C-alpha atoms as one frame of an Amber mdcrd trajectory, in Angstrom:
protein
 107.989 143.364 140.974 106.270 145.407 143.640 109.189 147.805 143.804 109.355
 148.180 140.036 105.652 149.009 139.680 105.631 151.443 142.594 108.370 153.663
 141.135 106.422 154.897 138.096 103.397 155.615 140.287 105.611 157.570 142.665
 107.200 159.414 139.760 103.798 160.330 138.388 102.652 161.545 141.791 105.824
 163.601 142.204 105.394 165.052 138.727 101.870 166.149 139.510 102.832 167.727
 142.823 105.831 169.415 141.201 103.487 170.945 138.678 101.344 172.327 141.462
 104.367 173.613 143.374 105.608 175.327 140.237 102.382 177.250 139.733 103.695
 180.572 141.192 106.649 180.410 138.799 104.270 179.796 135.898 102.170 182.787
 136.926 105.312 184.909 137.106 106.308 183.845 133.604 102.780 184.586 132.397
 102.922 188.051 133.981 106.229 188.744 132.239 104.807 187.643 128.893 101.736
 189.838 129.379 103.950 192.798 130.274 106.127 192.259 127.210 103.097 191.886
 124.939 101.565 195.074 126.374 104.769 197.016 125.761 105.029 195.723 122.194
 101.366 196.566 121.546 101.857 200.088 122.920 104.835 200.675 120.652 102.973
 199.292 117.637  99.912 201.471 118.237 102.081 204.549 118.780 103.867 203.976
 115.481 100.510 203.402 113.753  99.021 206.643 115.087 102.128 208.684 114.221
 102.218 207.249 110.686  98.481 207.826 110.319  98.771 211.457 111.458 101.702
 212.143 109.125  99.947 210.540 106.148  96.728 212.460 106.799  98.631 215.741
 107.065 100.525 215.015 103.840  97.277 214.120 102.045  95.873 217.523 102.984
  92.157 216.612 102.705  90.916 215.792 106.222  87.318 215.341 105.063  88.484
 212.452 102.843  91.343 211.131 104.974  90.815 212.334 108.549  93.584 212.239
 111.100  93.584 210.567 114.529  92.194 213.689 116.228  89.108 213.927 114.001
  88.437 210.214 114.297  88.857 210.343 118.078  86.220 213.077 118.274  83.860
 211.049 116.081  84.567 207.961 118.212  83.678 209.774 121.444  80.525 211.189
 119.839  79.463 207.720 118.626  79.983 206.304 122.108  78.065 209.109 123.798
  75.022 208.895 121.521  74.968 205.087 121.746  75.335 204.498 118.010  78.657
 202.659 118.339  77.488 200.400 121.179  74.356 199.454 119.238  76.407 198.706
 116.131  78.957 196.632 118.057  76.224 194.596 119.748  74.480 193.920 116.435
  77.672 192.907 114.622  79.010 190.765 117.453  75.649 189.008 117.722  75.774
 188.044 114.043  79.430 187.051 114.288  78.787 184.928 117.383  75.818 183.111
 115.823  77.473 182.432 112.474  80.830 181.590 114.014  79.342 179.145 116.542
  77.266 177.340 113.922  80.078 177.305 111.377  82.695 176.025 113.825  80.379
 173.331 115.183  79.591 172.072 111.687  83.239 172.343 110.675  84.479 170.332
 113.658  81.952 167.545 113.091  82.638 167.488 109.345  86.405 167.456 109.863
  86.270 164.694 112.473  84.052 162.439 110.356  86.104 162.965 107.209  89.408
 162.617 109.052  88.366 159.316 110.617  88.054 157.590 107.241  90.927 157.643
 104.736  88.508 157.035 101.877  86.187 159.890 102.881  89.199 162.132 103.468
  90.541 161.560  99.961  87.123 162.058  98.353  85.982 165.101 100.332  89.232
 167.064 100.757  89.101 168.557  97.222  85.487 169.649  97.795  86.316 171.294
 101.125  89.269 173.061  99.529  87.110 174.166  96.591  84.538 175.891  98.793
  87.232 177.281 101.074  88.576 179.357  98.189  85.184 180.679  97.007  84.701
 184.043  98.789  81.449 184.775 100.616  80.846 187.788  98.359  80.222 185.346
  95.521  77.266 183.937  97.465  75.448 187.242  97.985  72.852 186.613  95.258
  72.178 182.968  96.249  71.917 184.004  99.913  69.358 186.678  99.056  67.321
 184.202  97.004  67.463 181.425  99.608  67.180 183.395 102.856  65.980 186.872
 101.864  67.413 190.218 102.926  67.685 189.871 106.674  69.446 188.235 109.593
  69.285 184.716 108.144  71.256 185.623 105.020  73.885 187.545 106.997  74.406
 184.712 109.475  74.463 182.152 106.642  77.351 184.004 104.977  79.308 184.021
 108.237  78.600 180.297 108.683  79.906 179.681 105.178  83.108 181.630 105.732
  83.804 179.678 108.952  82.778 176.085 108.329  85.257 174.996 105.662  88.307
 176.582 107.306  87.562 174.808 110.575  86.723 171.561 108.760  90.059 171.571
 106.935  92.013 172.291 110.124  90.142 169.599 112.068  90.622 167.124 109.224
  94.360 167.846 109.216  94.542 167.384 112.976  92.588 164.133 112.877  94.851
 162.746 110.180  97.868 163.347 112.440  96.502 161.494 115.466  98.774 158.603
 116.367  97.530 155.212 115.198  98.971 153.724 118.384  96.729 156.010 120.421
  93.670 154.935 118.454  94.596 151.253 118.770  95.008 151.630 122.521  91.496
 153.073 122.748  90.141 150.254 120.592  91.797 147.616 122.751  90.251 149.292
 125.813  86.823 148.711 124.246  86.060 152.203 122.909  83.599 152.338 120.031
  84.199 154.295 116.816  82.234 157.291 118.112  83.972 157.133 121.475  87.397
 157.125 119.834  86.285 160.076 117.741  85.058 162.068 120.758  87.638 161.097
 123.387  90.789 160.457 121.333  90.687 162.191 117.957  89.021 165.423 119.044
  91.252 166.181 122.074  94.399 165.347 120.108  93.187 167.608 117.261  92.398
 170.619 119.467  95.562 172.598 118.557  94.550 172.347 114.885  90.901 173.109
 115.699  91.821 176.264 117.603  94.143 177.364 114.793  91.322 176.941 112.282
  88.891 178.778 114.547  91.363 181.653 114.799  91.404 182.005 111.012  87.625
 181.575 110.858  87.135 184.411 113.351  89.121 186.734 111.087  87.003 185.622
 108.144  83.827 186.280 110.142  84.905 189.845 110.939  85.706 190.505 107.285
  82.410 189.010 106.140  80.107 190.775 108.590  80.823 194.226 107.108  79.777
 193.106 103.638  76.928 190.931 104.920  75.380 193.864 106.801  74.849 195.599
 103.493  72.104 193.023 102.790  69.451 194.967 104.658  70.786 195.355 108.209
  69.394 198.226 110.278  72.350 198.356 112.687  75.935 197.165 112.696  79.484
 198.271 112.028  78.983 197.506 108.345  75.970 199.829 108.350  78.136 202.633
 109.788  80.695 202.037 107.031  78.031 202.010 104.299  76.129 205.090 105.493
  79.370 206.935 106.156  80.513 206.352 102.592  77.164 207.411 101.132  76.909
 210.573 103.231  80.690 211.272 103.034  81.026 211.131 106.824  84.439 209.550
 106.510  85.349 209.904 110.228  82.416 207.581 110.985  83.889 205.051 108.573
  87.201 205.212 110.417  85.376 204.794 113.740  83.874 201.530 112.486  87.274
 200.417 111.170  88.874 201.159 114.541  86.138 199.252 116.387  86.545 196.236
 114.095  90.311 196.281 114.583  90.124 196.551 118.373  87.549 193.770 118.689
  89.403 191.572 116.217  92.685 192.027 118.084  91.023 191.076 121.376  89.488
 187.890 119.956  92.716 186.954 118.184  94.673 187.247 121.447  92.075 185.013
 123.086  92.625 182.293 120.499  96.393 182.615 120.845  95.925 182.046 124.581
  93.778 178.970 123.898  96.337 177.561 121.465  99.236 178.137 123.865  97.482
 176.736 126.951  94.615 174.323 126.283  95.877 173.191 122.883  99.410 172.618
 124.126  98.169 170.676 127.158  96.137 168.261 125.013  99.038 167.899 122.572
 101.421 167.018 125.414  98.913 164.553 126.885  98.538 162.832 123.528 102.306
 162.569 123.194 102.773 161.208 126.719 100.015 158.632 126.177 101.799 157.263
 123.113 105.162 157.289 124.868
């Protein structure tokens, strides 16, 4: 019996040390993936700029549809005078606040609903209902409830984040192995402990996927939300540029939103492929 029990422990120890020994290979694979992604991104951006330049030239009205050169000049000017940095800071601050609150509420809501089959069946239609109502429809209620200011803008971003994350978390919680939950119960874990230490870690791939979608929703919402009385922000640049027909400024804001959105999206892809995968594999090995 002693020999039989020592073999799995030895195997586990060897597996852990093999993982550490394989770290340089993993870093090499990561470097290759980063290099490939950078090359693909470079090609994509080159094609975008060439298509943009050709379309602008064919349109023939640079003051309505400026080309990459005009927008680049406006971009440099906005950076030099500080207008772009101020707008980016204001918009990212609102996105961060609304996104953090919305995701926190969504995770808690999804975990609680996913832990009870009865609650899940009752609440899922309501979550889906609100998930399909766009934040633009809530402009008037937000103005009445919170006034024209930061609170209403952040509330709209919270709204556009919470139900997407709740649905993803609920879906992840529903897929947690019953054997895993029973094992935790046998070990003496309470309902809240099983929720925090079993359901949540096993649901992280779904949570991150929902947060990725919610981040895109937050970026789309902030432009419209900043029309509710904001003094600075990328949405303000878009609005004032349209009113004053400074279309290159509008394209500068669009470019800034796209660059920031791409960076955050890549971050969530990294989280899904590393942290999320690790928790998924741990959950699977625990059941096995």
